[in-house]
Residue frames as a rotation matrix with the C-alpha (Angstrom) as fourth column:
MET 1
-0.799 -0.372 0.472 16.35
-0.183 -0.596 -0.781 -7.55
0.573 -0.711 0.408 -24.11
ALA 2
-0.604 0.559 -0.569 14.30
0.792 0.499 -0.351 -8.25
0.088 -0.662 -0.744 -21.01
SER 3
0.152 0.753 0.640 11.13
0.428 -0.633 0.644 -6.23
0.891 0.176 -0.419 -20.47
THR 4
-0.362 -0.192 0.912 10.86
-0.576 -0.723 -0.381 -3.71
0.733 -0.664 0.151 -17.65
GLU 5
0.621 0.668 0.409 8.60
-0.746 0.344 0.570 -6.12
0.240 -0.659 0.713 -15.76
GLU 6
0.785 -0.375 -0.493 11.10
0.316 0.927 -0.201 -8.96
0.532 0.002 0.846 -16.11
ARG 7
-0.258 -0.931 0.257 13.96
0.225 -0.316 -0.922 -6.78
0.940 -0.180 0.291 -14.92
LEU 8
-0.146 0.282 0.948 11.90
-0.836 -0.548 0.034 -5.58
0.530 -0.787 0.316 -11.95
ARG 9
0.871 0.472 -0.133 10.93
-0.354 0.793 0.496 -9.15
0.340 -0.385 0.858 -11.08
GLU 10
0.318 -0.849 -0.423 14.63
0.536 0.529 -0.659 -10.02
0.782 -0.017 0.622 -10.93
LEU 11
-0.526 -0.495 0.691 15.28
-0.221 -0.705 -0.674 -7.05
0.821 -0.507 0.262 -8.64
VAL 12
0.344 0.725 0.596 12.35
-0.855 -0.021 0.519 -8.01
0.389 -0.688 0.613 -6.43
ASP 13
0.852 -0.036 -0.522 13.68
0.108 0.988 0.108 -11.57
0.512 -0.149 0.846 -6.21
LYS 14
-0.071 -0.990 -0.123 17.13
0.531 0.067 -0.845 -10.28
0.845 -0.125 0.520 -5.21
HIS 15
-0.802 -0.437 0.407 16.15
0.064 -0.741 -0.669 -7.48
0.594 -0.510 0.622 -2.84
LEU 16
-0.403 0.733 0.548 12.63
-0.890 -0.453 -0.047 -7.92
0.214 -0.506 0.835 -1.47
ASN 17
-0.952 0.286 -0.112 10.56
0.305 0.922 -0.238 -10.48
0.035 -0.261 -0.965 0.36
VAL 18
-0.593 0.803 0.058 7.00
-0.722 -0.563 0.402 -9.81
0.356 0.197 0.914 -0.78
GLU 19
-0.557 0.446 0.700 4.35
-0.449 0.548 -0.706 -11.54
-0.699 -0.708 -0.105 1.33
GLY 20
0.359 0.820 0.445 2.58
-0.131 0.517 -0.846 -14.32
-0.924 0.245 0.293 -0.57
ARG 21
0.834 -0.113 -0.539 4.93
-0.549 -0.092 -0.831 -14.24
0.044 0.989 -0.139 -3.58
GLN 22
0.628 -0.648 0.432 7.44
0.382 0.739 0.555 -16.94
-0.678 -0.183 0.711 -4.43
SER 23
-0.195 -0.826 -0.529 10.70
-0.298 -0.464 0.834 -16.07
-0.934 0.320 -0.156 -6.16
GLY 24
-0.956 -0.272 0.110 10.29
0.039 0.252 0.967 -15.90
-0.291 0.928 -0.231 -9.94
ALA 25
-0.215 0.957 0.195 6.49
0.859 0.281 -0.428 -15.64
-0.465 0.076 -0.882 -9.78
THR 26
-0.234 0.262 0.936 4.64
0.687 -0.636 0.350 -13.13
0.688 0.725 -0.031 -11.91
LEU 27
-0.954 -0.107 -0.281 4.27
0.273 -0.698 -0.662 -9.75
-0.125 -0.708 0.695 -10.26
ASP 28
0.152 0.988 0.008 0.79
0.982 -0.150 -0.114 -8.46
-0.111 0.025 -0.993 -9.43
LEU 29
-0.576 -0.540 0.613 1.30
0.695 -0.719 0.019 -5.11
0.431 0.437 0.790 -11.16
ASN 30
-0.103 0.640 0.761 -1.71
-0.072 -0.768 0.636 -3.44
0.992 0.011 0.125 -9.58
ALA 31
0.454 0.218 -0.864 -1.25
0.779 0.374 0.503 -4.62
0.433 -0.901 0.000 -6.00
PRO 32
0.820 -0.140 0.555 -0.60
-0.288 -0.939 0.188 -1.67
0.495 -0.314 -0.810 -3.70
PHE 33
-0.193 -0.964 -0.182 2.94
-0.059 0.197 -0.979 -1.60
0.979 -0.178 -0.095 -2.31
ALA 34
-0.341 0.106 0.934 1.38
-0.887 -0.366 -0.282 -0.89
0.312 -0.924 0.219 1.07
ASP 35
0.663 0.691 0.288 -0.25
-0.743 0.654 0.142 -4.35
-0.090 -0.308 0.947 1.01
SER 36
0.518 -0.508 -0.689 2.99
-0.314 0.636 -0.705 -6.20
0.796 0.581 0.170 0.21
GLY 37
0.951 -0.140 -0.276 4.38
0.309 0.421 0.853 -6.37
-0.003 -0.896 0.443 3.74
ILE 38
0.079 -0.956 0.284 7.52
0.809 -0.104 -0.578 -4.49
0.582 0.275 0.765 2.73
SER 39
0.246 -0.071 -0.967 8.92
0.788 -0.566 0.243 -2.03
-0.565 -0.821 -0.083 5.27
SER 40
0.985 0.126 -0.122 9.44
0.049 -0.865 -0.499 1.56
-0.168 0.485 -0.858 4.19
VAL 41
0.241 -0.967 -0.078 13.19
-0.610 -0.213 0.763 1.15
-0.755 -0.136 -0.641 4.68
ALA 42
-0.317 -0.315 0.895 13.23
0.365 0.830 0.422 -1.92
-0.875 0.460 -0.148 2.40
ALA 43
0.615 0.629 0.476 11.08
0.699 -0.156 -0.698 -0.09
-0.364 0.762 -0.536 -0.15
VAL 44
0.838 -0.367 -0.404 13.45
-0.414 -0.910 -0.033 2.89
-0.355 0.195 -0.914 -0.29
SER 45
-0.155 -0.936 0.315 16.46
-0.419 0.351 0.837 0.58
-0.895 -0.002 -0.446 -0.59
PHE 46
-0.041 0.244 0.969 14.69
0.690 0.708 -0.150 -1.29
-0.723 0.662 -0.197 -3.41
MET 47
0.902 0.431 0.037 13.91
0.335 -0.642 -0.690 1.95
-0.273 0.635 -0.723 -5.24
MET 48
0.436 -0.826 -0.358 17.57
-0.679 -0.562 0.471 2.92
-0.590 0.038 -0.806 -5.09
GLU 49
-0.413 -0.510 0.754 18.45
0.089 0.802 0.591 -0.44
-0.906 0.311 -0.286 -6.66
VAL 50
0.411 0.655 0.634 15.84
0.771 0.122 -0.626 0.21
-0.487 0.745 -0.455 -9.35
ALA 51
0.880 -0.104 -0.464 17.35
-0.226 -0.950 -0.215 3.65
-0.418 0.294 -0.859 -10.01
LYS 52
-0.123 -0.992 0.005 20.78
-0.582 0.077 0.809 2.09
-0.804 0.097 -0.587 -10.50
GLU 53
-0.321 0.028 0.947 19.50
0.446 0.886 0.125 -0.74
-0.835 0.463 -0.297 -12.70
PHE 54
0.410 0.636 0.654 17.49
0.884 -0.101 -0.456 1.56
-0.224 0.765 -0.604 -14.98
ASP 55
-0.620 -0.776 0.115 19.86
0.784 -0.608 0.126 4.54
-0.028 0.168 0.985 -14.81
VAL 56
0.206 0.723 0.659 17.20
0.458 -0.667 0.588 6.99
0.865 0.181 -0.469 -13.64
LYS 57
-0.825 -0.422 0.377 17.39
-0.072 -0.583 -0.809 9.72
0.561 -0.695 0.450 -11.04
MET 58
0.382 0.908 -0.173 15.22
0.213 0.095 0.972 9.13
0.899 -0.408 -0.157 -7.98
ASN 59
-0.682 -0.516 0.518 15.39
-0.419 -0.304 -0.856 10.36
0.599 -0.801 -0.009 -4.42
VAL 60
-0.945 0.278 -0.175 13.73
0.313 0.599 -0.737 9.13
-0.099 -0.751 -0.653 -1.24
GLY 61
-0.491 0.792 -0.362 10.73
-0.349 -0.560 -0.751 11.44
-0.798 -0.242 0.551 -1.76
ASP 62
-0.435 0.290 -0.853 10.09
-0.888 0.020 0.459 10.02
0.150 0.957 0.248 -5.22
CYS 63
-0.981 -0.028 -0.190 9.41
-0.010 0.995 -0.099 6.56
0.191 -0.095 -0.977 -3.79
ALA 64
-0.608 0.791 -0.065 6.01
0.149 0.033 -0.988 7.61
-0.780 -0.610 -0.138 -2.45
GLN 65
-0.304 0.505 -0.808 4.76
-0.828 -0.560 -0.039 8.54
-0.472 0.657 0.588 -5.93
PHE 66
-0.576 0.040 -0.817 4.49
-0.563 0.704 0.432 4.87
0.592 0.709 -0.383 -6.95
PRO 67
0.049 0.682 0.730 1.41
-0.982 0.167 -0.090 3.20
-0.183 -0.712 0.677 -5.43
ASN 68
0.711 0.204 0.673 2.03
-0.135 0.979 -0.154 -0.08
-0.690 0.019 0.723 -7.28
MET 69
-0.190 -0.861 0.471 4.43
0.368 0.383 0.848 -1.86
-0.910 0.334 0.244 -9.61
GLN 70
0.251 0.332 0.909 2.55
0.965 -0.010 -0.263 -0.75
-0.078 0.943 -0.323 -12.74
SER 71
0.994 0.099 -0.050 3.09
0.098 -0.995 -0.031 2.92
-0.052 0.025 -0.998 -11.88
LEU 72
0.296 -0.955 -0.025 6.80
-0.260 -0.106 0.960 2.20
-0.919 -0.278 -0.279 -11.39
ILE 73
-0.172 -0.303 0.937 6.96
0.743 0.585 0.325 0.37
-0.647 0.752 0.125 -14.73
ASP 74
0.690 0.506 0.517 5.23
0.721 -0.541 -0.434 3.28
0.060 0.672 -0.738 -16.47
PHE 75
0.858 -0.433 -0.276 7.74
-0.281 -0.845 0.455 5.72
-0.430 -0.313 -0.847 -14.94
LEU 76
-0.019 -0.939 0.344 10.71
-0.026 0.345 0.938 3.57
-0.999 0.009 -0.031 -15.93
ASP 77
0.056 0.101 0.993 9.46
0.904 0.417 -0.093 3.03
-0.423 0.903 -0.068 -19.47
SER 78
0.819 0.329 0.470 9.12
0.519 -0.774 -0.362 6.77
0.245 0.541 -0.805 -19.98
ASN 79
0.879 -0.453 0.150 12.32
-0.476 -0.815 0.329 7.85
-0.027 -0.361 -0.932 -18.17
ALA 80
0.594 -0.699 0.399 14.93
0.292 0.649 0.702 5.10
-0.750 -0.300 0.590 -18.43
GLY 81
0.353 -0.577 -0.737 18.10
-0.763 -0.633 0.130 6.00
-0.541 0.516 -0.664 -20.26
């Protein structure tokens, strides 16, 4: 089974255009989302895709609690069904 990071990388490749990152490249887990060049609308849409993929409950307000990919991975690893 693919790791959480690998699954997120696939979602990023499908749904986000992160400045300075080529498709399939390793994710910088500690880079702040705010520095990625992703709009807030795209970020919320991405988080909803993540919620579906990992079968977790998240709402729009929850998106702000994740400053970087590592915090999202930690949340998913402890809450995914």
